[in-house]
C-alpha positions in Angstrom: -20.3 5.7 15.7 -18.4 2.8 17.2 -14.7 3.0 17.3 -14.3 0.1 14.8 -16.6 1.9 12.3 -14.6 5.0 12.6 -11.3 3.2 12.1 -12.8 1.3 9.1 -13.8 4.6 7.6 -10.3 6.0 8.0 -8.7 2.9 6.4 -11.2 3.0 3.5 -10.3 6.7 2.8 -6.6 5.9 2.9 -7.2 3.0 0.4 -9.3 5.4 -1.9 -6.4 7.9 -1.9 -3.9 5.2 -2.6 -6.0 3.8 -5.6 -6.4 7.4 -7.0 -2.5 7.8 -6.7 -1.9 4.6 -8.7 -4.4 5.6 -11.2 -2.8 9.0 -11.7 0.7 7.3 -12.1 -0.7 5.0 -14.8 -2.1 8.0 -16.6 1.3 9.6 -16.5 2.8 6.6 -18.2 3.8 4.4 -15.3 3.6 0.7 -15.8 0.4 -0.9 -14.5 0.3 -2.0 -10.9 0.7 -5.7 -10.6 0.9 -6.3 -6.9 1.5 -4.4 -3.7 3.9 -5.3 -1.0 3.2 -4.1 2.5 5.5 -3.1 5.3 5.2 -1.3 8.7 2.2 -1.7 11.0 -0.2 -2.3 8.2 1.5 -5.6 7.3 0.2 -7.1 10.5 -3.5 -6.1 9.9 -5.2 -8.8 7.8 -8.4 -6.7 7.4 -6.4 -3.8 6.0 -4.5 -6.0 3.7 -7.8 -7.4 2.2 -9.4 -4.0 2.0 -6.4 -2.7 0.0 -6.5 -5.8 -2.3 -10.2 -5.2 -3.1 -9.7 -1.4 -3.6 -6.5 -1.7 -5.7 -7.6 -4.7 -7.7 -4.3 -6.4 -7.4 -2.7 -8.9 -4.9 -1.3 -7.6 -1.8 1.3 -9.4 0.4 3.6 -8.8 3.3 7.1 -7.7 2.2 9.9 -10.0 3.2 11.0 -7.4 5.8 8.0 -5.5 7.3 9.9 -2.9 9.1 9.2 0.3 7.2 12.7 1.6 7.6 14.0 -1.4 5.6 11.8 -0.5 2.6 13.0 3.2 2.7 16.6 2.0 2.9 16.1 -0.3 -0.1 14.5 2.5 -2.2 17.4 4.9 -1.3 20.0 2.3 -2.3 18.2 1.7 -5.5 18.1 5.4 -6.2 21.9 5.7 -6.0 22.4 3.1 -8.8 23.4 4.7 -12.0 
């Protein structure tokens, strides 16, 4: 297979796992997914963003800060709020 086909297959598999994860969270009582903000290297890949949007069935957008470390820091800060 061509390299592009191989990479497309990998991204498709990642998207499928992501969709299954969100479905499992919903079954456990999490609120329904409304949108997905992307950071890190995937935020610069338009094809990946479109693929995820199709697979997840919700809008995807780039986060205000696309450096993955910023997202982790924000989640950590939120986790310390009581």
